[in-house]
Structures are given as C-alpha cells and as structure tokens.
VOTORTOR-761252 format. One record per residue (C-alpha): residue number from 0; z, y, x. Coordinates in steps of 0.5 Angstrom, whole numbers, always signed. Each point is the difference from the previous one (the first is absolute). Example, Ala and Ser with C-alpha at 12.3 -4.5 7.8 and 13.67 -1.06 7.14 Angstrom:
<pt><num>0</num><up>+16</up><north>-9</north><east>+25</east></pt>
<pt><num>1</num><up>-2</up><north>+7</north><east>+2</east></pt>
//
This chain:
<pt><num>0</num><up>+19</up><north>+2</north><east>-66</east></pt>
<pt><num>1</num><up>+5</up><north>-4</north><east>-4</east></pt>
<pt><num>2</num><up>+0</up><north>-8</north><east>+0</east></pt>
<pt><num>3</num><up>-1</up><north>+1</north><east>-7</east></pt>
<pt><num>4</num><up>-6</up><north>+4</north><east>+0</east></pt>
<pt><num>5</num><up>-3</up><north>-4</north><east>+5</east></pt>
<pt><num>6</num><up>+1</up><north>-6</north><east>-4</east></pt>
<pt><num>7</num><up>-3</up><north>+3</north><east>-6</east></pt>
<pt><num>8</num><up>-6</up><north>+2</north><east>+4</east></pt>
<pt><num>9</num><up>-1</up><north>-7</north><east>+3</east></pt>
<pt><num>10</num><up>+0</up><north>-2</north><east>-8</east></pt>
<pt><num>11</num><up>-5</up><north>+5</north><east>-2</east></pt>
<pt><num>12</num><up>-5</up><north>-2</north><east>+6</east></pt>
<pt><num>13</num><up>+1</up><north>-7</north><east>-2</east></pt>
<pt><num>14</num><up>-1</up><north>+1</north><east>-7</east></pt>
<pt><num>15</num><up>-7</up><north>+4</north><east>+1</east></pt>
<pt><num>16</num><up>-2</up><north>-6</north><east>+5</east></pt>
<pt><num>17</num><up>+1</up><north>-5</north><east>-5</east></pt>
<pt><num>18</num><up>-5</up><north>+4</north><east>-5</east></pt>
<pt><num>19</num><up>-6</up><north>+0</north><east>+5</east></pt>
<pt><num>20</num><up>-6</up><north>-4</north><east>+0</east></pt>
<pt><num>21</num><up>-1</up><north>-4</north><east>+7</east></pt>
<pt><num>22</num><up>-7</up><north>-1</north><east>-2</east></pt>
<pt><num>23</num><up>-1</up><north>+8</north><east>+0</east></pt>
<pt><num>24</num><up>-1</up><north>+3</north><east>+7</east></pt>
<pt><num>25</num><up>+3</up><north>+7</north><east>-2</east></pt>
<pt><num>26</num><up>+6</up><north>-4</north><east>-3</east></pt>
<pt><num>27</num><up>+1</up><north>-4</north><east>+6</east></pt>
<pt><num>28</num><up>+0</up><north>+6</north><east>+4</east></pt>
<pt><num>29</num><up>+5</up><north>+3</north><east>-4</east></pt>
<pt><num>30</num><up>+4</up><north>-6</north><east>+1</east></pt>
<pt><num>31</num><up>+0</up><north>+0</north><east>+7</east></pt>
<pt><num>32</num><up>+2</up><north>+7</north><east>+0</east></pt>
<pt><num>33</num><up>+6</up><north>-1</north><east>-5</east></pt>
<pt><num>34</num><up>+2</up><north>-6</north><east>+4</east></pt>
<pt><num>35</num><up>+0</up><north>+5</north><east>+6</east></pt>
<pt><num>36</num><up>+5</up><north>+4</north><east>-3</east></pt>
<pt><num>37</num><up>+4</up><north>-6</north><east>-2</east></pt>
<pt><num>38</num><up>+0</up><north>-2</north><east>+7</east></pt>
<pt><num>39</num><up>+3</up><north>+7</north><east>+2</east></pt>
<pt><num>40</num><up>+6</up><north>-1</north><east>-5</east></pt>
<pt><num>41</num><up>+1</up><north>-7</north><east>+2</east></pt>
<pt><num>42</num><up>+0</up><north>+3</north><east>+7</east></pt>
<pt><num>43</num><up>+6</up><north>+5</north><east>-2</east></pt>
<pt><num>44</num><up>+4</up><north>-6</north><east>-3</east></pt>
<pt><num>45</num><up>-1</up><north>-4</north><east>+6</east></pt>
<pt><num>46</num><up>+3</up><north>+5</north><east>+4</east></pt>
<pt><num>47</num><up>+6</up><north>+2</north><east>-4</east></pt>
<pt><num>48</num><up>+1</up><north>-8</north><east>+0</east></pt>
<pt><num>49</num><up>+0</up><north>+0</north><east>+7</east></pt>
<pt><num>50</num><up>+5</up><north>+5</north><east>+1</east></pt>
<pt><num>51</num><up>+4</up><north>-2</north><east>-5</east></pt>
<pt><num>52</num><up>+0</up><north>-7</north><east>+3</east></pt>
<pt><num>53</num><up>+2</up><north>+3</north><east>+7</east></pt>
<pt><num>54</num><up>+5</up><north>+4</north><east>-3</east></pt>
<pt><num>55</num><up>+4</up><north>-6</north><east>-3</east></pt>
<pt><num>56</num><up>-1</up><north>-4</north><east>+7</east></pt>
<pt><num>57</num><up>+3</up><north>+6</north><east>+4</east></pt>
<pt><num>58</num><up>+6</up><north>+0</north><east>-5</east></pt>
<pt><num>59</num><up>+1</up><north>-7</north><east>+0</east></pt>
<pt><num>60</num><up>-1</up><north>-1</north><east>+8</east></pt>
<pt><num>61</num><up>+5</up><north>+6</north><east>+0</east></pt>
<pt><num>62</num><up>+5</up><north>-3</north><east>-4</east></pt>
<pt><num>63</num><up>+0</up><north>-7</north><east>+3</east></pt>
<pt><num>64</num><up>+1</up><north>+3</north><east>+7</east></pt>
<pt><num>65</num><up>+6</up><north>+4</north><east>-3</east></pt>
<pt><num>66</num><up>+3</up><north>-6</north><east>-3</east></pt>
<pt><num>67</num><up>-1</up><north>-4</north><east>+6</east></pt>
<pt><num>68</num><up>+3</up><north>+5</north><east>+5</east></pt>
<pt><num>69</num><up>+6</up><north>+1</north><east>-4</east></pt>
<pt><num>70</num><up>+1</up><north>-7</north><east>-2</east></pt>
<pt><num>71</num><up>+5</up><north>-4</north><east>+4</east></pt>
<pt><num>72</num><up>-1</up><north>-7</north><east>+2</east></pt>
<pt><num>73</num><up>-6</up><north>-4</north><east>+4</east></pt>
<pt><num>74</num><up>-7</up><north>+2</north><east>+0</east></pt>
<pt><num>75</num><up>-1</up><north>-5</north><east>-6</east></pt>
<pt><num>76</num><up>+5</up><north>+3</north><east>-4</east></pt>
<pt><num>77</num><up>-2</up><north>+7</north><east>+1</east></pt>
<pt><num>78</num><up>-8</up><north>-3</north><east>-2</east></pt>
<pt><num>79</num><up>+3</up><north>-4</north><east>-6</east></pt>
<pt><num>80</num><up>+4</up><north>+6</north><east>-3</east></pt>
<pt><num>81</num><up>-6</up><north>+5</north><east>+2</east></pt>
<pt><num>82</num><up>-5</up><north>-4</north><east>-4</east></pt>
<pt><num>83</num><up>+5</up><north>-1</north><east>-6</east></pt>
<pt><num>84</num><up>+1</up><north>+7</north><east>-1</east></pt>
<pt><num>85</num><up>-7</up><north>+2</north><east>+1</east></pt>
<pt><num>86</num><up>-3</up><north>-5</north><east>-5</east></pt>
<pt><num>87</num><up>-1</up><north>+5</north><east>-5</east></pt>
<pt><num>88</num><up>-4</up><north>+5</north><east>+5</east></pt>
<pt><num>89</num><up>-4</up><north>-6</north><east>+2</east></pt>
<pt><num>90</num><up>-2</up><north>-2</north><east>-7</east></pt>
<pt><num>91</num><up>-2</up><north>+7</north><east>-1</east></pt>
<pt><num>92</num><up>-4</up><north>+0</north><east>+6</east></pt>
<pt><num>93</num><up>-4</up><north>-6</north><east>-2</east></pt>
<pt><num>94</num><up>-2</up><north>+3</north><east>-7</east></pt>
<pt><num>95</num><up>-2</up><north>+6</north><east>+4</east></pt>
<pt><num>96</num><up>-4</up><north>-4</north><east>+5</east></pt>
<pt><num>97</num><up>-3</up><north>-4</north><east>-6</east></pt>
<pt><num>98</num><up>-2</up><north>+7</north><east>-3</east></pt>
<pt><num>99</num><up>-3</up><north>+2</north><east>+7</east></pt>
<pt><num>100</num><up>-4</up><north>-6</north><east>+0</east></pt>
<pt><num>101</num><up>-2</up><north>+1</north><east>-7</east></pt>
<pt><num>102</num><up>-3</up><north>+7</north><east>+1</east></pt>
<pt><num>103</num><up>-4</up><north>-3</north><east>+6</east></pt>
<pt><num>104</num><up>-3</up><north>-5</north><east>-3</east></pt>
<pt><num>105</num><up>-2</up><north>+4</north><east>-6</east></pt>
<pt><num>106</num><up>-3</up><north>+5</north><east>+5</east></pt>
<pt><num>107</num><up>-4</up><north>-6</north><east>+4</east></pt>
<pt><num>108</num><up>-2</up><north>-3</north><east>-7</east></pt>
<pt><num>109</num><up>-3</up><north>+7</north><east>-2</east></pt>
<pt><num>110</num><up>-4</up><north>+1</north><east>+6</east></pt>
<pt><num>111</num><up>-3</up><north>-7</north><east>-1</east></pt>
<pt><num>112</num><up>-2</up><north>+2</north><east>-7</east></pt>
<pt><num>113</num><up>-3</up><north>+7</north><east>+3</east></pt>
<pt><num>114</num><up>-4</up><north>-4</north><east>+5</east></pt>
<pt><num>115</num><up>-2</up><north>-5</north><east>-5</east></pt>
<pt><num>116</num><up>-2</up><north>+5</north><east>-5</east></pt>
<pt><num>117</num><up>-4</up><north>+3</north><east>+6</east></pt>
<pt><num>118</num><up>-4</up><north>-6</north><east>+1</east></pt>
<pt><num>119</num><up>-1</up><north>-1</north><east>-7</east></pt>
<pt><num>120</num><up>-3</up><north>+7</north><east>-1</east></pt>
<pt><num>121</num><up>-5</up><north>-1</north><east>+6</east></pt>
<pt><num>122</num><up>-2</up><north>-6</north><east>-4</east></pt>
<pt><num>123</num><up>-1</up><north>+4</north><east>-6</east></pt>
<pt><num>124</num><up>-4</up><north>+5</north><east>+3</east></pt>
<pt><num>125</num><up>-5</up><north>-5</north><east>+3</east></pt>
<pt><num>126</num><up>-1</up><north>-3</north><east>-6</east></pt>
<pt><num>127</num><up>-2</up><north>+6</north><east>-4</east></pt>
<pt><num>128</num><up>-4</up><north>+2</north><east>+6</east></pt>
<pt><num>129</num><up>-4</up><north>-7</north><east>-1</east></pt>
<pt><num>130</num><up>+0</up><north>+1</north><east>-7</east></pt>
//
C-alpha cells in the first residue's frame, strides 16, 4: 500500500471520528474502532520510518568508516575528515530519527485515546443502566 493511500485512509478515519458524538455509546464504540484502524496505519508509518532511519544510519556509518580508512593522517585528522564529509548524511539521519519518533509518539498517543474512550464508554453504559 502506498504512503499516499495510507495517509488518505488516516485522514478519512479522523474525519469520521470528528463527526461522532462522545455521549452516544454506539458512536463511542465506532470511534474506538476507527482509532484502532488508524493505529494500524500509524504502525505501518512507524515501521517505515524505523527502516528509513536504519538505512540512513548504516549509510552514514559506512561512508564514515570508508573515509576514515582512506584518509591520511592521525586518528584525530581521520575522524575530523570523516565527520565533516558525512555531515549531510548525519542531518538526514537526524530528520529520519525525528520522523521515527513522531510516528512512535502518534502511535502511543492513539493507544491512550483508545484506552480513555474505553473507560468513557464503560461510564456511559453504567449511566444508562442506572437511568
């Protein structure tokens, strides 16, 4: 599944979620279901981000090692040269790491929303039983 289709799916889930009423148990149940579907998509994005981060990290480390091995001079000179010449990859790595954490945080936040909605649903059902 392409990233665009997954983002579109996420947008559709959230659009429907925003139309549902938190005080109607059937709609809260639907929200929980939609958030669960969103969680699957978010998990896929997180996995892709982890993979991308790992690829960039490996490329940077490989290039750094190659540069250090082929550079003449002391260890300090080799390290400085390798650091300087891998700066662009280091920046890409930092961006990929941030993206990875963003999806992880989104995943965890969505789990918490689902848990809160489950508790809210239990309260609503108890209130209906009492009424």
